[in-house]
N, CA, C and O atoms as CSV, one atom per row, in Angstrom:
chain,resi,resn,atom,element,x,y,z
A,1,UNK,N,N,0.844,-1.187,0.000
A,1,UNK,CA,C,0.000,0.000,0.000
A,1,UNK,C,C,0.885,1.243,0.000
A,1,UNK,O,O,1.847,1.322,0.763
A,2,UNK,N,N,0.565,2.198,-0.840
A,2,UNK,CA,C,1.304,3.450,-0.928
A,2,UNK,C,C,0.327,4.598,-0.763
A,2,UNK,O,O,-0.712,4.642,-1.421
A,3,UNK,N,N,0.662,5.518,0.110
A,3,UNK,CA,C,-0.146,6.731,0.266
A,3,UNK,C,C,0.639,7.908,-0.271
A,3,UNK,O,O,1.836,8.040,-0.015
A,4,UNK,N,N,-0.041,8.759,-1.014
A,4,UNK,CA,C,0.611,9.874,-1.700
A,4,UNK,C,C,-0.049,11.187,-1.300
A,4,UNK,O,O,-1.274,11.288,-1.247
A,5,UNK,N,N,0.774,12.189,-1.021
A,5,UNK,CA,C,0.267,13.500,-0.630
A,5,UNK,C,C,0.999,14.576,-1.414
A,5,UNK,O,O,2.215,14.727,-1.299
A,6,UNK,N,N,0.235,15.329,-2.220
A,6,UNK,CA,C,0.827,16.389,-3.027
A,6,UNK,C,C,0.870,17.704,-2.241
A,6,UNK,O,O,0.065,17.938,-1.340
A,7,UNK,N,N,1.819,18.539,-2.606
A,7,UNK,CA,C,1.923,19.888,-2.042
A,7,UNK,C,C,2.597,20.796,-3.058
A,7,UNK,O,O,3.190,20.328,-4.030
A,8,UNK,N,N,2.499,22.103,-2.822
A,8,UNK,CA,C,3.222,23.049,-3.660
A,8,UNK,C,C,2.399,23.749,-4.721
A,8,UNK,O,O,2.925,24.574,-5.467
A,9,UNK,N,N,1.121,23.435,-4.800
A,9,UNK,CA,C,0.283,24.103,-5.793
A,9,UNK,C,C,-0.031,25.528,-5.398
A,9,UNK,O,O,0.408,26.014,-4.356
A,10,UNK,N,N,-0.807,26.198,-6.256
A,10,UNK,CA,C,-1.195,27.569,-5.946
A,10,UNK,C,C,-1.482,28.363,-7.196
A,10,UNK,O,O,-1.705,27.812,-8.274
A,11,UNK,N,N,-1.471,29.681,-7.025
A,11,UNK,CA,C,-1.756,30.618,-8.102
A,11,UNK,C,C,-0.462,31.267,-8.563
A,11,UNK,O,O,0.333,31.724,-7.741
A,12,UNK,N,N,-0.247,31.310,-9.864
A,12,UNK,CA,C,0.956,31.905,-10.424
A,12,UNK,C,C,0.598,32.600,-11.728
A,12,UNK,O,O,-0.343,32.204,-12.415
A,13,UNK,N,N,1.351,33.635,-12.061
A,13,UNK,CA,C,1.116,34.331,-13.320
A,13,UNK,C,C,1.730,33.553,-14.478
A,13,UNK,O,O,2.676,32.788,-14.297
A,14,UNK,N,N,1.180,33.760,-15.658
A,14,UNK,CA,C,1.737,33.134,-16.860
A,14,UNK,C,C,3.217,33.486,-16.981
A,14,UNK,O,O,3.622,34.625,-16.752
A,15,UNK,N,N,4.010,32.489,-17.343
A,15,UNK,CA,C,5.451,32.660,-17.430
A,15,UNK,C,C,6.187,32.320,-16.157
A,15,UNK,O,O,7.414,32.226,-16.153
A,16,UNK,N,N,5.458,32.136,-15.081
A,16,UNK,CA,C,6.068,31.832,-13.802
A,16,UNK,C,C,6.350,30.349,-13.617
A,16,UNK,O,O,6.174,29.544,-14.532
A,17,UNK,N,N,6.791,30.009,-12.411
A,17,UNK,CA,C,7.187,28.641,-12.100
A,17,UNK,C,C,6.554,28.185,-10.793
A,17,UNK,O,O,6.253,28.989,-9.911
A,18,UNK,N,N,6.362,26.884,-10.694
A,18,UNK,CA,C,5.943,26.233,-9.461
A,18,UNK,C,C,6.640,24.885,-9.393
A,18,UNK,O,O,6.973,24.293,-10.419
A,19,UNK,N,N,6.856,24.408,-8.175
A,19,UNK,CA,C,7.344,23.051,-7.999
A,19,UNK,C,C,6.364,22.285,-7.133
A,19,UNK,O,O,6.097,22.658,-5.990
A,20,UNK,N,N,5.838,21.221,-7.687
A,20,UNK,CA,C,4.964,20.320,-6.937
A,20,UNK,C,C,5.797,19.214,-6.306
A,20,UNK,O,O,6.770,18.734,-6.888
A,21,UNK,N,N,5.397,18.827,-5.114
A,21,UNK,CA,C,6.013,17.707,-4.427
A,21,UNK,C,C,4.956,16.649,-4.140
A,21,UNK,O,O,3.778,16.962,-3.963
A,22,UNK,N,N,5.386,15.414,-4.097
A,22,UNK,CA,C,4.491,14.321,-3.746
A,22,UNK,C,C,5.248,13.407,-2.788
A,22,UNK,O,O,6.196,12.724,-3.174
A,23,UNK,N,N,4.813,13.409,-1.544
A,23,UNK,CA,C,5.447,12.579,-0.527
A,23,UNK,C,C,4.730,11.239,-0.445
A,23,UNK,O,O,3.503,11.179,-0.369
A,24,UNK,N,N,5.506,10.179,-0.462
A,24,UNK,CA,C,4.953,8.833,-0.420
A,24,UNK,C,C,5.237,8.171,0.916
A,24,UNK,O,O,6.304,8.350,1.503
A,25,UNK,N,N,4.282,7.417,1.377
A,25,UNK,CA,C,4.501,6.598,2.569
A,25,UNK,C,C,4.306,5.148,2.180
A,25,UNK,O,O,3.544,4.835,1.265
A,26,UNK,N,N,4.982,4.284,2.865
A,26,UNK,CA,C,4.941,2.881,2.473
A,26,UNK,C,C,6.330,2.433,2.086
A,26,UNK,O,O,7.226,3.248,1.862
A,27,UNK,N,N,6.491,1.163,2.014
A,27,UNK,CA,C,7.831,0.647,1.756
A,27,UNK,C,C,8.143,0.572,0.265
A,27,UNK,O,O,7.247,0.631,-0.577
A,28,UNK,N,N,9.375,0.447,-0.028
A,28,UNK,CA,C,9.887,0.192,-1.382
A,28,UNK,C,C,9.462,1.248,-2.387
A,28,UNK,O,O,9.054,0.915,-3.500
A,29,UNK,N,N,9.551,2.496,-2.015
A,29,UNK,CA,C,9.193,3.594,-2.920
A,29,UNK,C,C,9.985,3.511,-4.215
A,29,UNK,O,O,9.444,3.789,-5.285
A,30,UNK,N,N,11.233,3.141,-4.138
A,30,UNK,CA,C,12.097,3.142,-5.324
A,30,UNK,C,C,11.709,2.089,-6.340
A,30,UNK,O,O,12.222,2.107,-7.459
A,31,UNK,N,N,10.828,1.178,-5.994
A,31,UNK,CA,C,10.393,0.157,-6.949
A,31,UNK,C,C,9.198,0.613,-7.785
A,31,UNK,O,O,8.768,-0.101,-8.690
A,32,UNK,N,N,8.672,1.771,-7.495
A,32,UNK,CA,C,7.491,2.258,-8.202
A,32,UNK,C,C,7.857,3.275,-9.282
A,32,UNK,O,O,8.690,4.158,-9.076
A,33,UNK,N,N,7.224,3.127,-10.414
A,33,UNK,CA,C,7.189,4.212,-11.382
A,33,UNK,C,C,6.246,5.274,-10.821
A,33,UNK,O,O,5.176,4.957,-10.301
A,34,UNK,N,N,6.652,6.517,-10.931
A,34,UNK,CA,C,5.825,7.610,-10.446
A,34,UNK,C,C,5.378,8.474,-11.616
A,34,UNK,O,O,6.137,8.716,-12.554
A,35,UNK,N,N,4.149,8.928,-11.547
A,35,UNK,CA,C,3.617,9.745,-12.624
A,35,UNK,C,C,2.904,10.970,-12.093
A,35,UNK,O,O,2.452,11.007,-10.948
A,36,UNK,N,N,2.816,11.962,-12.946
A,36,UNK,CA,C,1.990,13.144,-12.692
A,36,UNK,C,C,0.919,13.224,-13.784
A,36,UNK,O,O,1.200,13.060,-14.971
A,37,UNK,N,N,-0.295,13.476,-13.350
A,37,UNK,CA,C,-1.418,13.675,-14.248
A,37,UNK,C,C,-2.100,14.985,-13.864
A,37,UNK,O,O,-1.844,15.545,-12.798
A,38,UNK,N,N,-2.969,15.460,-14.747
A,38,UNK,CA,C,-3.731,16.659,-14.414
A,38,UNK,C,C,-5.126,16.565,-15.011
A,38,UNK,O,O,-5.366,15.861,-15.992
A,39,UNK,N,N,-6.028,17.293,-14.388
A,39,UNK,CA,C,-7.411,17.297,-14.860
A,39,UNK,C,C,-7.975,18.698,-14.738
A,39,UNK,O,O,-8.084,19.253,-13.644
A,40,UNK,N,N,-8.329,19.255,-15.882
A,40,UNK,CA,C,-8.961,20.571,-15.929
A,40,UNK,C,C,-10.481,20.388,-15.875
A,40,UNK,O,O,-10.982,19.314,-16.207
A,41,UNK,N,N,-11.214,21.418,-15.463
A,41,UNK,CA,C,-12.673,21.307,-15.385
A,41,UNK,C,C,-13.274,20.890,-16.724
A,41,UNK,O,O,-12.962,21.467,-17.765
A,42,UNK,N,N,-14.133,19.889,-16.680
A,42,UNK,CA,C,-14.814,19.449,-17.885
A,42,UNK,C,C,-13.970,18.597,-18.820
A,42,UNK,O,O,-14.415,18.241,-19.911
A,43,UNK,N,N,-12.758,18.272,-18.399
A,43,UNK,CA,C,-11.869,17.482,-19.257
A,43,UNK,C,C,-11.470,16.194,-18.561
A,43,UNK,O,O,-11.597,16.056,-17.345
A,44,UNK,N,N,-10.987,15.261,-19.355
A,44,UNK,CA,C,-10.506,14.007,-18.791
A,44,UNK,C,C,-9.133,14.209,-18.159
A,44,UNK,O,O,-8.397,15.141,-18.484
A,45,UNK,N,N,-8.823,13.302,-17.250
A,45,UNK,CA,C,-7.491,13.333,-16.646
A,45,UNK,C,C,-6.462,12.993,-17.715
A,45,UNK,O,O,-6.638,12.045,-18.481
A,46,UNK,N,N,-5.389,13.773,-17.761
A,46,UNK,CA,C,-4.390,13.563,-18.796
A,46,UNK,C,C,-2.998,13.374,-18.212
A,46,UNK,O,O,-2.659,13.907,-17.156
A,47,UNK,N,N,-2.220,12.609,-18.926
A,47,UNK,CA,C,-0.840,12.323,-18.552
A,47,UNK,C,C,0.012,13.578,-18.684
A,47,UNK,O,O,-0.143,14.353,-19.627
A,48,UNK,N,N,0.912,13.766,-17.726
A,48,UNK,CA,C,1.855,14.880,-17.770
A,48,UNK,C,C,3.289,14.365,-17.868
A,48,UNK,O,O,4.024,14.738,-18.782
A,49,UNK,N,N,3.689,13.504,-16.921
A,49,UNK,CA,C,5.065,13.026,-16.897
A,49,UNK,C,C,5.153,11.769,-16.052
A,49,UNK,O,O,4.300,11.511,-15.203
A,50,UNK,N,N,6.208,10.981,-16.301
A,50,UNK,CA,C,6.462,9.820,-15.484
A,50,UNK,C,C,7.963,9.596,-15.379
A,50,UNK,O,O,8.724,10.051,-16.233
A,51,UNK,N,N,8.387,8.899,-14.336
A,51,UNK,CA,C,9.794,8.542,-14.221
A,51,UNK,C,C,9.914,7.151,-13.618
A,51,UNK,O,O,9.034,6.682,-12.896
A,52,UNK,N,N,11.019,6.513,-13.934
A,52,UNK,CA,C,11.292,5.169,-13.438
A,52,UNK,C,C,11.687,5.212,-11.972
A,52,UNK,O,O,11.826,6.283,-11.382
A,53,UNK,N,N,11.864,4.032,-11.393
A,53,UNK,CA,C,12.211,3.943,-9.990
A,53,UNK,C,C,13.510,4.645,-9.638
A,53,UNK,O,O,13.645,5.225,-8.561
A,54,UNK,N,N,14.455,4.587,-10.548
A,54,UNK,CA,C,15.736,5.255,-10.314
A,54,UNK,C,C,15.677,6.735,-10.657
A,54,UNK,O,O,16.510,7.519,-10.203
A,55,UNK,N,N,14.689,7.113,-11.460
A,55,UNK,CA,C,14.577,8.483,-11.933
A,55,UNK,C,C,15.322,8.744,-13.234
A,55,UNK,O,O,15.241,9.836,-13.797
A,56,UNK,N,N,16.052,7.733,-13.711
A,56,UNK,CA,C,16.861,7.954,-14.914
A,56,UNK,C,C,16.036,7.951,-16.188
A,56,UNK,O,O,16.415,8.589,-17.171
A,57,UNK,N,N,14.920,7.246,-16.187
A,57,UNK,CA,C,14.063,7.186,-17.373
A,57,UNK,C,C,12.856,8.076,-17.130
A,57,UNK,O,O,12.144,7.920,-16.139
A,58,UNK,N,N,12.636,9.008,-18.042
A,58,UNK,CA,C,11.509,9.921,-17.913
A,58,UNK,C,C,10.753,9.994,-19.234
A,58,UNK,O,O,11.285,9.666,-20.294
A,59,UNK,N,N,9.517,10.426,-19.145
A,59,UNK,CA,C,8.669,10.582,-20.313
A,59,UNK,C,C,7.717,11.737,-20.042
A,59,UNK,O,O,7.242,11.911,-18.921
A,60,UNK,N,N,7.443,12.524,-21.079
A,60,UNK,CA,C,6.617,13.715,-20.909
A,60,UNK,C,C,5.559,13.810,-21.997
A,60,UNK,O,O,5.764,13.358,-23.123
A,61,UNK,N,N,4.440,14.397,-21.648
A,61,UNK,CA,C,3.468,14.765,-22.665
A,61,UNK,C,C,4.069,15.860,-23.535
A,61,UNK,O,O,4.863,16.677,-23.069
A,62,UNK,N,N,3.680,15.864,-24.797
A,62,UNK,CA,C,4.215,16.870,-25.716
A,62,UNK,C,C,3.906,18.287,-25.244
A,62,UNK,O,O,4.687,19.211,-25.474
A,63,UNK,N,N,2.781,18.449,-24.594
A,63,UNK,CA,C,2.342,19.790,-24.193
A,63,UNK,C,C,3.219,20.399,-23.102
A,63,UNK,O,O,3.192,21.613,-22.901
A,64,UNK,N,N,3.995,19.579,-22.395
A,64,UNK,CA,C,4.821,20.103,-21.301
A,64,UNK,C,C,6.316,19.880,-21.538
A,64,UNK,O,O,7.146,20.366,-20.770
A,65,UNK,N,N,6.652,19.159,-22.583
A,65,UNK,CA,C,8.058,18.836,-22.839
A,65,UNK,C,C,8.865,20.110,-23.005
A,65,UNK,O,O,8.477,21.019,-23.738
A,66,UNK,N,N,9.992,20.163,-22.313
A,66,UNK,CA,C,10.843,21.345,-22.364
A,66,UNK,C,C,10.496,22.399,-21.330
A,66,UNK,O,O,11.272,23.329,-21.109
A,67,UNK,N,N,9.341,22.266,-20.694
A,67,UNK,CA,C,8.935,23.219,-19.661
A,67,UNK,C,C,8.854,22.567,-18.275
A,67,UNK,O,O,9.160,23.208,-17.269
A,68,UNK,N,N,8.448,21.313,-18.223
A,68,UNK,CA,C,8.282,20.594,-16.955
A,68,UNK,C,C,9.393,19.566,-16.810
A,68,UNK,O,O,9.884,19.014,-17.795
A,69,UNK,N,N,9.780,19.319,-15.561
A,69,UNK,CA,C,10.785,18.300,-15.259
A,69,UNK,C,C,10.325,17.471,-14.070
A,69,UNK,O,O,10.002,18.008,-13.011
A,70,UNK,N,N,10.300,16.156,-14.258
A,70,UNK,CA,C,9.980,15.249,-13.164
A,70,UNK,C,C,11.281,14.724,-12.578
A,70,UNK,O,O,12.225,14.425,-13.309
A,71,UNK,N,N,11.326,14.615,-11.259
A,71,UNK,CA,C,12.503,14.066,-10.589
A,71,UNK,C,C,12.043,13.413,-9.294
A,71,UNK,O,O,10.902,13.586,-8.865
A,72,UNK,N,N,12.952,12.658,-8.675
A,72,UNK,CA,C,12.579,11.990,-7.445
A,72,UNK,C,C,13.760,11.900,-6.512
A,72,UNK,O,O,14.914,11.891,-6.940
A,73,UNK,N,N,13.456,11.832,-5.231
A,73,UNK,CA,C,14.449,11.664,-4.180
A,73,UNK,C,C,14.055,10.416,-3.412
A,73,UNK,O,O,13.197,10.473,-2.531
A,74,UNK,N,N,14.666,9.299,-3.736
A,74,UNK,CA,C,14.261,8.038,-3.116
A,74,UNK,C,C,14.653,7.963,-1.640
A,74,UNK,O,O,14.043,7.221,-0.870
A,75,UNK,N,N,15.650,8.715,-1.257
A,75,UNK,CA,C,16.034,8.726,0.161
A,75,UNK,C,C,14.932,9.344,1.020
A,75,UNK,O,O,14.791,9.023,2.200
A,76,UNK,N,N,14.156,10.234,0.406
A,76,UNK,CA,C,13.087,10.907,1.140
A,76,UNK,C,C,11.695,10.563,0.617
A,76,UNK,O,O,10.710,11.204,0.982
A,77,UNK,N,N,11.623,9.542,-0.246
A,77,UNK,CA,C,10.337,9.047,-0.753
A,77,UNK,C,C,9.473,10.164,-1.335
A,77,UNK,O,O,8.285,10.276,-1.034
A,78,UNK,N,N,10.091,10.974,-2.164
A,78,UNK,CA,C,9.381,12.130,-2.724
A,78,UNK,C,C,9.640,12.229,-4.217
A,78,UNK,O,O,10.753,11.983,-4.684
A,79,UNK,N,N,8.612,12.588,-4.955
A,79,UNK,CA,C,8.740,12.886,-6.376
A,79,UNK,C,C,8.322,14.336,-6.593
A,79,UNK,O,O,7.436,14.854,-5.912
A,80,UNK,N,N,8.980,14.980,-7.554
A,80,UNK,CA,C,8.754,16.402,-7.800
A,80,UNK,C,C,8.315,16.633,-9.245
A,80,UNK,O,O,8.582,15.822,-10.132
A,81,UNK,N,N,7.649,17.737,-9.450
A,81,UNK,CA,C,7.354,18.215,-10.793
A,81,UNK,C,C,7.683,19.699,-10.827
A,81,UNK,O,O,6.943,20.526,-10.294
A,82,UNK,N,N,8.802,20.024,-11.461
A,82,UNK,CA,C,9.188,21.419,-11.640
A,82,UNK,C,C,8.501,21.937,-12.893
A,82,UNK,O,O,8.676,21.385,-13.979
A,83,UNK,N,N,7.724,22.995,-12.739
A,83,UNK,CA,C,6.949,23.536,-13.852
A,83,UNK,C,C,7.412,24.963,-14.122
A,83,UNK,O,O,7.256,25.852,-13.285
A,84,UNK,N,N,7.981,25.162,-15.300
A,84,UNK,CA,C,8.465,26.473,-15.713
A,84,UNK,C,C,7.657,26.981,-16.899
A,84,UNK,O,O,6.949,26.216,-17.555
A,85,UNK,N,N,7.768,28.263,-17.164
A,85,UNK,CA,C,7.081,28.880,-18.306
A,85,UNK,C,C,5.611,28.485,-18.334
A,85,UNK,O,O,5.089,28.076,-19.371
A,86,UNK,N,N,4.964,28.608,-17.216
A,86,UNK,CA,C,3.583,28.156,-17.097
A,86,UNK,C,C,2.648,28.977,-17.966
A,86,UNK,O,O,2.843,30.175,-18.171
A,87,UNK,N,N,1.635,28.302,-18.466
A,87,UNK,CA,C,0.639,28.910,-19.348
A,87,UNK,C,C,-0.746,28.765,-18.710
A,87,UNK,O,O,-0.956,27.871,-17.890
A,88,UNK,N,N,-1.680,29.624,-19.074
A,88,UNK,CA,C,-3.039,29.469,-18.525
A,88,UNK,C,C,-3.625,28.087,-18.781
A,88,UNK,O,O,-4.396,27.583,-17.964
A,89,UNK,N,N,-3.274,27.474,-19.894
A,89,UNK,CA,C,-3.802,26.143,-20.202
A,89,UNK,C,C,-3.203,25.048,-19.322
A,89,UNK,O,O,-3.629,23.896,-19.408
A,90,UNK,N,N,-2.243,25.373,-18.496
A,90,UNK,CA,C,-1.722,24.419,-17.519
A,90,UNK,C,C,-2.589,24.369,-16.259
A,90,UNK,O,O,-2.371,23.532,-15.383
A,91,UNK,N,N,-3.556,25.256,-16.173
A,91,UNK,CA,C,-4.447,25.283,-15.016
A,91,UNK,C,C,-5.215,23.976,-14.901
A,91,UNK,O,O,-5.890,23.557,-15.841
A,92,UNK,N,N,-5.109,23.340,-13.750
A,92,UNK,CA,C,-5.746,22.034,-13.537
A,92,UNK,C,C,-5.502,21.592,-12.102
A,92,UNK,O,O,-4.729,22.206,-11.367
A,93,UNK,N,N,-6.175,20.517,-11.723
A,93,UNK,CA,C,-5.808,19.791,-10.513
A,93,UNK,C,C,-4.753,18.774,-10.916
A,93,UNK,O,O,-4.952,17.994,-11.848
A,94,UNK,N,N,-3.638,18.787,-10.213
A,94,UNK,CA,C,-2.526,17.896,-10.516
A,94,UNK,C,C,-2.491,16.750,-9.505
A,94,UNK,O,O,-2.632,16.950,-8.299
A,95,UNK,N,N,-2.297,15.547,-10.040
A,95,UNK,CA,C,-2.279,14.339,-9.219
A,95,UNK,C,C,-0.956,13.616,-9.408
A,95,UNK,O,O,-0.440,13.539,-10.523
A,96,UNK,N,N,-0.410,13.090,-8.331
A,96,UNK,CA,C,0.689,12.141,-8.496
A,96,UNK,C,C,0.141,10.734,-8.323
A,96,UNK,O,O,-0.870,10.518,-7.654
A,97,UNK,N,N,0.821,9.796,-8.931
A,97,UNK,CA,C,0.349,8.416,-8.950
A,97,UNK,C,C,1.531,7.466,-8.986
A,97,UNK,O,O,2.634,7.842,-9.384
A,98,UNK,N,N,1.293,6.233,-8.568
A,98,UNK,CA,C,2.364,5.234,-8.503
A,98,UNK,C,C,1.906,3.930,-9.138
A,98,UNK,O,O,0.742,3.542,-9.036
A,99,UNK,N,N,2.843,3.267,-9.792
A,99,UNK,CA,C,2.556,1.969,-10.383
A,99,UNK,C,C,3.816,1.115,-10.355
A,99,UNK,O,O,4.929,1.619,-10.201
A,100,UNK,N,N,3.615,-0.178,-10.506
A,100,UNK,CA,C,4.746,-1.117,-10.537
A,100,UNK,C,C,5.079,-1.540,-11.964
A,100,UNK,O,O,4.297,-1.352,-12.896
A,101,UNK,N,N,6.250,-2.109,-12.094
A,101,UNK,CA,C,6.691,-2.920,-13.240
A,101,UNK,C,C,7.065,-2.158,-14.499
A,101,UNK,O,O,8.204,-2.264,-14.953
A,102,UNK,N,N,6.151,-1.396,-15.078
A,102,UNK,CA,C,6.422,-0.788,-16.380
A,102,UNK,C,C,5.983,0.666,-16.380
A,102,UNK,O,O,5.087,1.039,-15.623
A,103,UNK,N,N,6.597,1.489,-17.214
A,103,UNK,CA,C,6.134,2.876,-17.322
A,103,UNK,C,C,4.775,2.909,-17.996
A,103,UNK,O,O,4.392,1.956,-18.674
A,104,UNK,N,N,4.042,4.004,-17.813
A,104,UNK,CA,C,2.744,4.084,-18.444
A,104,UNK,C,C,2.253,5.507,-18.556
A,104,UNK,O,O,2.618,6.369,-17.756
A,105,UNK,N,N,1.424,5.746,-19.552
A,105,UNK,CA,C,0.826,7.060,-19.775
A,105,UNK,C,C,-0.661,7.057,-19.508
A,105,UNK,O,O,-1.294,8.112,-19.558
A,106,UNK,N,N,-1.237,5.899,-19.224
A,106,UNK,CA,C,-2.678,5.802,-19.015
A,106,UNK,C,C,-3.001,5.805,-17.536
A,106,UNK,O,O,-2.372,5.097,-16.750
A,107,UNK,N,N,-3.993,6.610,-17.159
A,107,UNK,CA,C,-4.355,6.717,-15.750
A,107,UNK,C,C,-4.769,5.373,-15.164
A,107,UNK,O,O,-4.477,5.087,-14.003
A,108,UNK,N,N,-5.449,4.545,-15.959
A,108,UNK,CA,C,-5.939,3.284,-15.422
A,108,UNK,C,C,-4.809,2.313,-15.073
A,108,UNK,O,O,-5.034,1.334,-14.361
A,109,UNK,N,N,-3.612,2.572,-15.561
A,109,UNK,CA,C,-2.480,1.694,-15.267
A,109,UNK,C,C,-1.906,1.926,-13.871
A,109,UNK,O,O,-1.139,1.103,-13.371
A,110,UNK,N,N,-2.272,3.035,-13.245
A,110,UNK,CA,C,-1.691,3.408,-11.961
A,110,UNK,C,C,-2.546,2.906,-10.811
A,110,UNK,O,O,-3.775,2.963,-10.850
A,111,UNK,N,N,-1.861,2.413,-9.785
A,111,UNK,CA,C,-2.538,1.754,-8.673
A,111,UNK,C,C,-2.858,2.684,-7.503
A,111,UNK,O,O,-3.841,2.478,-6.791
A,112,UNK,N,N,-2.037,3.689,-7.312
A,112,UNK,CA,C,-2.192,4.558,-6.150
A,112,UNK,C,C,-2.197,6.010,-6.603
A,112,UNK,O,O,-1.476,6.401,-7.521
A,113,UNK,N,N,-3.031,6.795,-5.930
A,113,UNK,CA,C,-3.219,8.195,-6.311
A,113,UNK,C,C,-3.210,9.097,-5.082
A,113,UNK,O,O,-3.655,8.720,-3.998
A,114,UNK,N,N,-2.686,10.305,-5.295
A,114,UNK,CA,C,-2.840,11.334,-4.282
A,114,UNK,C,C,-4.201,12.001,-4.416
A,114,UNK,O,O,-4.984,11.680,-5.309
A,115,UNK,N,N,-4.463,12.930,-3.512
A,115,UNK,CA,C,-5.772,13.580,-3.495
A,115,UNK,C,C,-5.881,14.712,-4.515
A,115,UNK,O,O,-6.979,15.192,-4.797
A,116,UNK,N,N,-4.762,15.131,-5.059
A,116,UNK,CA,C,-4.751,16.197,-6.054
A,116,UNK,C,C,-4.505,17.559,-5.432
A,116,UNK,O,O,-4.819,17.791,-4.265
A,117,UNK,N,N,-3.940,18.454,-6.225
A,117,UNK,CA,C,-3.657,19.811,-5.764
A,117,UNK,C,C,-3.889,20.779,-6.914
A,117,UNK,O,O,-3.545,20.502,-8.063
A,118,UNK,N,N,-4.480,21.919,-6.580
A,118,UNK,CA,C,-4.851,22.892,-7.605
A,118,UNK,C,C,-3.654,23.723,-8.035
A,118,UNK,O,O,-2.886,24.208,-7.204
A,119,UNK,N,N,-3.509,23.879,-9.339
A,119,UNK,CA,C,-2.554,24.814,-9.933
A,119,UNK,C,C,-3.353,25.746,-10.844
A,119,UNK,O,O,-4.049,25.294,-11.753
A,120,UNK,N,N,-3.245,27.039,-10.592
A,120,UNK,CA,C,-3.958,28.026,-11.389
A,120,UNK,C,C,-2.969,29.014,-11.969
A,120,UNK,O,O,-2.188,29.628,-11.241
A,121,UNK,N,N,-3.004,29.166,-13.286
A,121,UNK,CA,C,-2.098,30.080,-13.976
A,121,UNK,C,C,-2.932,31.208,-14.560
A,121,UNK,O,O,-3.798,30.979,-15.404
A,122,UNK,N,N,-2.671,32.417,-14.111
A,122,UNK,CA,C,-3.434,33.573,-14.585
A,122,UNK,C,C,-2.742,34.219,-15.772
A,122,UNK,O,O,-1.515,34.207,-15.874
A,123,UNK,N,N,-3.526,34.773,-16.652
A,123,UNK,CA,C,-2.957,35.390,-17.869
A,123,UNK,C,C,-2.646,36.859,-17.638
A,123,UNK,O,O,-2.165,37.538,-18.545
């Protein structure tokens, strides 16, 4: 069982930056692929980024590539999402999620989810 708690969201102007954190509890954090997803009002939850257990393998949605960076600190059981050059269309509730075995871009592939945190980008 893995419990995930996101932090670091808030309101930022377009062009600004935020860093989201996701603290995990439970054993063997380093064996999980970690992902970030987001969901805007009236839209489906969409993939943002994922990283392998070591953090060396990463994957990003085209919409955030070059602006967002996923990383993890296995010593502290935390995964991060650094978001730069934010745009109003990045406004959403952001979720971190965990899964075993293989990387994935589909929400249904993930076994554990945080409660989500709001990110609002003003124009």
